[in-house]
Every structure is written in structure tokens, then in C-alpha cells.
KOLKOLMAR-949583 format. One line per 4 residues: number of its first residue (from 1); their letters; for each residue y, z, x of C-alpha. Coordinates in Angstrom, 3 decimals, always signed. Example, Ala and Ser with C-alpha at 12.3 -4.5 7.8 and 13.67 -1.06 7.14 Angstrom:
! KOLKOLMAR-949583
1> AS> -4.500/+7.800/+12.300; -1.060/+7.140/+13.670
//
This chain:
! KOLKOLMAR-949583
1> MRYY> +113.646/+50.474/-61.936; +110.510/+52.530/-62.117; +107.728/+51.989/-64.573; +105.546/+54.881/-65.505
5> RCSR> +102.072/+54.242/-66.668; +100.657/+56.391/-69.389; +96.956/+56.622/-69.349; +95.684/+56.320/-72.891
9> RSGF> +92.432/+57.663/-74.067; +90.844/+55.237/-76.485; +88.240/+57.522/-78.129; +85.732/+60.312/-77.793
13> SMLE> +83.113/+60.336/-75.120; +79.433/+60.215/-76.008; +79.042/+63.814/-74.829; +81.775/+65.021/-77.197
17> IMTA> +80.225/+63.173/-80.128; +76.755/+64.558/-79.375; +78.145/+68.084/-79.072; +79.934/+67.809/-82.426
21> LAIM> +76.779/+66.463/-84.098; +74.692/+69.277/-82.610; +77.125/+71.896/-83.924; +77.098/+70.309/-87.396
25> AVLS> +73.287/+70.199/-87.387; +73.033/+73.884/-86.482; +75.567/+74.856/-89.148; +73.742/+72.752/-91.744
29> AVIF> +70.412/+74.330/-90.839; +71.883/+77.793/-91.355; +74.235/+77.248/-94.300; +72.240/+74.840/-96.497
33> PMLS> +69.256/+77.179/-97.125; +71.637/+80.047/-97.912; +73.637/+77.933/-100.368; +70.484/+76.503/-101.903
37> SKMR> +69.083/+80.003/-102.424; +72.344/+81.246/-103.967; +72.511/+78.245/-106.318; +68.894/+78.772/-107.408
41> DARR> +69.613/+82.473/-108.035; +72.668/+81.557/-110.106; +70.647/+79.079/-112.212; +67.881/+81.658/-112.678
45> AALS> +70.382/+84.326/-113.761; +72.137/+81.960/-116.194; +68.849/+80.872/-117.794; +67.622/+84.454/-117.944
49> QSLL> +70.811/+85.648/-119.665; +70.694/+82.758/-122.149; +67.079/+83.470/-123.097; +67.813/+87.176/-123.479
53> AISQ> +70.796/+86.385/-125.737; +68.642/+84.071/-127.885; +65.884/+86.686/-128.200; +68.456/+89.315/-129.246
57> AAAE> +69.882/+86.878/-131.791; +66.375/+86.327/-133.217; +65.952/+90.116/-133.492; +69.297/+90.392/-135.359
61> YRKA> +68.226/+87.575/-137.691; +64.974/+89.444/-138.432; +66.854/+92.679/-139.043; +69.112/+91.008/-141.620
65> VTRY> +66.738/+88.539/-143.281; +63.504/+90.580/-142.774; +61.688/+87.489/-141.465; +61.606/+85.772/-138.095
69> PPNL> +63.577/+82.512/-137.868; +61.595/+79.265/-138.211; +63.641/+77.660/-135.427; +66.694/+78.395/-133.313
73> SALT> +68.948/+76.344/-135.608; +68.491/+79.120/-138.183; +70.460/+81.428/-135.872; +73.651/+79.401/-136.359
77> NAPI> +73.091/+77.836/-139.787; +72.672/+79.899/-142.954; +69.210/+79.670/-144.530; +68.702/+78.188/-147.979
81> AGVT> +66.632/+80.190/-150.444; +63.427/+78.438/-151.446; +63.869/+75.807/-148.706; +64.019/+77.671/-145.379
85> TDAC> +60.703/+79.059/-144.169; +59.998/+81.829/-141.689; +58.281/+81.626/-138.290; +54.888/+81.466/-140.002
89> GGTN> +55.808/+78.138/-141.591; +53.734/+76.900/-144.474; +54.997/+78.036/-147.865; +56.613/+81.291/-146.724
93> YLSA> +60.037/+80.379/-148.087; +62.912/+82.836/-147.966; +63.861/+84.455/-151.247; +67.423/+84.377/-152.553
97> INAA> +67.860/+88.040/-151.575; +66.661/+87.464/-148.003; +68.795/+84.344/-147.584; +71.867/+86.203/-148.895
101> NWRG> +71.392/+88.898/-146.247; +72.017/+86.393/-143.418; +75.032/+87.628/-141.415; +75.264/+84.930/-138.755
105> PYLS> +75.954/+83.018/-136.783; +73.949/+85.039/-134.290; +74.730/+82.785/-131.316; +78.148/+81.812/-129.975
109> REMV> +77.070/+78.184/-129.454; +75.700/+76.081/-132.262; +72.019/+75.346/-131.891; +71.331/+71.868/-133.224
113> STGL> +67.938/+70.482/-134.185; +67.756/+68.450/-130.962; +68.107/+71.582/-128.823; +70.723/+72.905/-126.428
117> QMAD> +71.247/+71.285/-123.023; +71.799/+73.807/-120.236; +72.379/+73.425/-116.512; +68.756/+74.132/-115.738
121> GKVE> +66.908/+72.588/-118.640; +67.017/+72.055/-122.367; +66.353/+74.875/-124.820; +64.297/+73.387/-127.642
125> SALR> +65.193/+74.312/-131.206; +61.584/+74.698/-132.358; +60.011/+78.147/-132.063; +56.291/+78.480/-131.545
129> RVAS> +54.311/+81.424/-132.907; +51.317/+82.349/-130.770; +48.756/+85.049/-131.581; +46.644/+86.584/-128.835
133> GTAA> +44.194/+89.196/-130.082; +46.238/+91.778/-131.981; +49.523/+90.695/-130.365; +51.796/+87.916/-131.599
137> YLLI> +54.697/+86.205/-129.875; +57.516/+83.802/-130.653; +57.982/+81.382/-127.775; +61.364/+79.908/-126.874
141> DVSG> +60.663/+76.669/-124.988; +62.857/+75.262/-122.235; +62.044/+71.846/-120.775; +63.014/+70.573/-117.320
145> VETE> +63.262/+73.901/-115.454; +62.980/+73.663/-111.667; +59.653/+75.039/-110.448; +61.371/+77.434/-108.004
149> VATA> +63.533/+78.872/-110.795; +60.465/+79.385/-113.012; +58.500/+81.166/-110.280; +61.514/+83.391/-109.507
153> MEAE> +61.796/+84.291/-113.208; +58.052/+84.958/-113.365; +58.361/+87.387/-110.446; +61.447/+89.041/-111.983
157> YDGN> +60.012/+89.550/-115.473; +56.283/+89.886/-114.989; +55.857/+90.692/-111.295; +52.759/+88.551/-111.057
161> ANPS> +51.707/+85.009/-110.364; +50.136/+84.249/-113.748; +52.199/+81.488/-115.376; +50.120/+81.491/-118.577
165> AGTI> +50.719/+85.102/-119.713; +53.530/+87.617/-119.909; +57.166/+87.165/-120.859; +57.664/+84.052/-118.714
169> RYTT> +55.084/+81.289/-119.085; +55.277/+77.819/-117.648; +53.255/+74.660/-117.296; +53.639/+71.052/-116.242
173> SALP> +51.721/+69.904/-119.346; +53.200/+68.880/-122.687; +53.747/+71.844/-125.028; +51.718/+72.165/-128.234
177> APST> +53.154/+71.635/-131.729; +55.561/+72.308/-133.284; +57.217/+71.607/-129.935; +57.793/+67.976/-129.034
181> VPAA> +58.260/+68.643/-125.299; +56.380/+66.076/-123.168; +54.811/+66.724/-119.766; +57.307/+67.896/-117.144
185> NPGT> +58.806/+65.603/-114.525; +57.868/+66.164/-110.860; +59.510/+69.310/-109.438; +60.064/+70.786/-112.905
189> VNLS> +58.075/+72.749/-115.473; +58.188/+73.487/-119.184; +59.017/+77.183/-119.444; +58.401/+79.481/-122.421
193> YAIP> +60.025/+82.867/-122.989; +57.729/+85.097/-125.069; +59.210/+87.532/-127.604; +56.705/+90.083/-128.899
197> ISGC> +56.766/+90.231/-132.707; +55.099/+92.369/-135.335; +53.582/+90.690/-138.331; +54.971/+87.291/-139.076
//
């Protein structure tokens, strides 16, 4: 009777393991930056499209009601005559005629008073009116935007490196009233999208 011995291999050699790790490291070094860049571009595009949609909704609100909305909640909730103000605040209440002309909702998602959480930040419901010389702007504030996304949007919209002027503005500081946005966390900024307006 003959016995045959089978030689069994119990595992991988150190050389095979090191080769596999080296290949994975090279692939990671090539693929990760590409994926990271694509993901950042996707977040930038999504935020950009959302802000554009909100600014168009505010323009439609103004066209119907003849005043700028006091906050983004007004784009999805009908105004109340004598109670709802315009972007100027104070005692500029909407008349019954203006309130009756509301044809919303102007956004497909309901904007609540606490804001709208998005993948790359939180769109705040409060609108800020800012006057600069003869120009005036309504600012849509977004908190918690990655710094890289904000700088990419700045380059796309304004083509410059001035984060305090233009369509895209951002800062790490807390935003002024009526916004309640605190200072940004590390690696993020508070971004504002400026809509040029005429009058109030």
C-alpha cells in the first residue's frame, strides 16, 4: 500500500502580502483623490442648484406679492395680511391685496422656520437684507459648508478670491442678525448667496 503525501500550503508568504499591500496603496493613492474631487464637485453642484432654485422662488414671490419675502418660510406658506412683513421688516406689513396675490408654494420642499438640512449644510430660513452703497442684496445663509466647496463656488460664481463680496460670500464668524448662525466648525464656513434686489 502506497501513501501519497500532499504538501499543503498553510498561508501567504510575507512577499505576497507585501506585494498586495503595495498594490492597494498605489490604487488608493490614485483613486481616493479622484473620488474625493468628484464628491466635492457633486456637493458643490447640488448646493449651487438649490441656492439658484431658492433665489428664483424669491423672485417669483416678489413678482406675485410685489414685495420681497421676509424669510424663506414665506415661499412655502401663504402670507397673512397685516401680519406678514416684507424683507425690510419693521412695520412694512403686506396688504390684503398683496397677500391674496400669493401663488405658492414656490419651492417643492417645505421650508420650516428652523431651516432646511442639506447634504452640505443647513439653509437658514431667515433672509438678511444688506445695503452696500446704492446696491442692496438679500442673503440666503447656509451654515456648515465645507471650506473647499465654498472656495469652488466662489471661483465658479465670482472668479475671484474675495469671500466678502460678490454672489458667494463666506466666513468662519457668526452671521449678523436676523441670522442666528454661530461661528463655523473647523473645516467649514458659513456661506451666503447674495441676490441683488431693487428697492426693498
